[in-house]
N, C-alpha and C positions, 0 to 999 in steps of 0.2 A: 571247246564245247559251247554251243550257243545257249548258255544258261539264261540269257535274257529274252529268248524267244524272238530275236530279230528276224530270222528267216520266216517263221510262222506269221508274224505280223505283216511282213512285206509281201509274201507270196501266197499265203493261205495254206501252206503245207509245211510239214516238219522238215523235209529235205527238198530242195528245189533243183530243177534241171533248167539251166539258162542257156539259150541259144545266141550265138554271136552273128550279128549282121555286119559282115566286112564290106563297108561302103566302097564303091568304085572310086578310083583316084579323083580327088576333089580339085576344084579350080585352083590353078597355080602350081600344082604338084607336077613332077617331071613326066608322069604318064597320063595326065588328065586328057581324056578323049571324049567324054560324054557330057551332056548338058545337066544342069541341076535338076530339071524335070525328069530326065532319065535315071539319074542317081536316086532320086526320091521314089520313083515308081518301082525300081528294083527293090529298094528297102521295104516298101509296102508289100510287094509280092513275097519276099522272104519272111517278113513278120507273119503273114498269113499262113505260110507253110509251117513255120515253127508252131504257131497256135493250133493248127489243124492236127499236128503230130502229137500234141499233148504236152509241150514244153510249158514250164511255169513262168518264165520270164525271158527277157531279151536284153541284149546290150549292143549298141551301135559303136563302131570303131572305125577310124580312118586308116585301116591297114594298108589300103592301096596307095598311100601317100609316100612310100619309100623313095629315096632315103629321108628319114625323119629329121625334123628340126628339134634340137634339145630345148625342152622346157617352155617353148612358146610357139604359137602358130598365128597366121594372119587372120584378119577379120573375115576373109572369104571362107576359111575353114569353119569358123564358128557359125557363120550364117548358113552355110550349106548343111552342116550337121544339125542345126536347129530345124531347118526345113525338113530334113529326113526324119528327125525325131518326132516332130509334130505329126507328120503323115503316118508314121508307123504306129504311134499311140492312137491315132484316130481310127486306124484300120483294125487294130487288135487290142482287146482289153486285157493286157498283160503288163506287169510292172516292167519298166524300162530302165536300163543303165546306160552310162556314157563313158567311153574312154577316148581320150585324145592323145595320140602318140606324137612325140615321145615325151612323156612326163609333163604334158601341158595340162596340169591339174586344175589350175584356175579357170582355164577355158572350158574344161570339162564340166566344172561346177556351173559356169555361166550357161552352157547349153542345157544342162540338167534342170536348172531353175526355169529357163524359158519354156522347155517342153513339158514340164511336169514329171520329170523322171524321178525314180525312187532312189537311185544310187549312182555313184561314180566309182570306177576302178582307177586307181592312181599308182604311179610309180615313184620311187624315191621318197617315200613318206618319212622313213627314218634311216639314219646312217647314210653313207655315201657309197657309190659303186661306179665302176667304169663300164659304160654301155657302148653299143655300137656308135652312138652319137657323141661320145666323150664322157667326161666326168659329170655325174649327176649327184648333186648334193641334196640333203634332206630338206623338205619344205613343210613339215607338219605344222610348225608354229605359224608360218605365214598363211598356209592354206586354210587352217581352221579359223583364223581371224578374218580371212576373206569370206569364208562361208558365213560367219556371223554378220559381217558388214553388209552382205547383199541379201540377207534374210533367207538363207538356204539351209538352216540348221536341220530341216526335215530331210535333207538329202544325205543318205548314208555314204560314208567313205570306206570303201573296201580297198585295202592297201596290199600291193604285192610286197612280199618279203623275200630277200635273196633271189630276186627276179631272174627270169630267163634272159638269154641274149646278153649276159653281163658277166664281168669278172668281179669277184668279191674278195680279191686279195687284200684290199684296203681294210677289210673287216674280218680277216681270217681268224682273228682271236675272239670274235663274237659268233657263237654258234646260232643255229636256227631258232632254238628255243629262246635264247637271249634276245634275238632280234624280234621274235614274236611278242615277248613280254614288254620290250621297249615300245613297240607299236601300240600295244594296248594301253600302256601307261601314257602315251601321247595321244590317246583318245580316238584311235581308229575304231570304226564300227564293225569291221570284219577284216580277216586276213586271207590273202590269196597265196597259195603255195603252187609252184610250177615245176616243170622239168627244166632242162637246159635250154630248150628252144621251142618254137611254135610246133605243136603236133607231137612233141616228145613226151612220153608218159611221166607223170609226177610220181615220186616215190611215195608209196603207201605208208612207209614208216615215217617219212617226213610229215605227212598229214596227221598221223597219230600223235607224233611228238608235239606239233603245234596245238592240236585239239586238247591235249592233256594239260597244256600250260596256260591257256587263256580261257576267259569266260565269254568271249565274243565269237561269232561264227568263223569257221574255217572253210574256205572254198578251194576247190581244185581248179587250177587255171590253165592246164594244158594236158594234151595227150589222152583225154578220156575216150574210151571206145567200149563197145559191148563186151569185149573180152576181159577188160580190166575193171569195169564199173563196180563189180562186187568187192574189189579191193579197197574201195573208198567209202565204206560204210561209216567211217569215223568223220567224214566230211559232212558239213551242213548244206552245201550246195556244190554243184558241178557246172562249170562253164565249158560248153562244147562248141568248137568252131571248125576244126579241120575234118574230123571223121565224117561229119554229115554232108560234106561236099563230095562232088563226083570224084571218084578215085581217092578220096581222103585228102585232097589237096586244097588248102584254104582258099586259093585264088580261083577255084572252079565254082560253078553254080551249085546250089543246094540239090541234093539227091533225095527225092521223096522216100525212096525205099530205105536209104540209110537213116533218114530222120525217124521213120517208124521203127526200125530195128533198134536205134539208140534209145528211143522212148520206152520201148517194151523191155529192153534190158535193164533200164533204170527202175522201172516199176517192179520188175522181178526181184530186185534187191531189198524191197521193203518187207 
């Protein structure tokens, strides 16, 4: 439960609907095919579509860069995401977040600081897990010291726990509630609960479990759609990326009709 009012302060509403801008493959990635100007222009178009539909915030993500590098990316990624973030923020007056896959959390903070973003979404904040990219070890201590060192304490850290696309056998004896409590103890500003993979629904009971155990915001990070949005009343924010694309596929373009449907369904849950 967001007893500190983090979401209200950041987004101006009690519960927020956050749209994901999946950037086209960035320079240097295996499927890079468009210029930085084209990547940035598309990010601006999508930011405006989310804003027009009534979303409360945005997050940019280098989803197109698969297969992802573990924990670090090149300066070309940081530079391009900064360009896209600056353009999106200039086009739409909405709080912006940054996620850099896979688990490149320092780089995400750097981009967020440069573009004036409000939050970062991070992976591997507490405990270790085995992701597609290999073993990801926790980085909370290093990350928050880096945040202090670069003067980015105003950028909130929203941390995935028991994240999607990962095996958690290494921490099978630590349940979701215990993981949530550890992340709060390690000074996360919010927690993201997900399903097993991109677009897969998040368990409503998992959301309630986390919300009951922490005083920081609980966010839903995958699988939100108009049919299940009412199940997530215990969440303080919903991050939506797949449903609002054509045919519900994350790699497709945004679908204005799906955007409107999603926003209306969210509003109806209040």
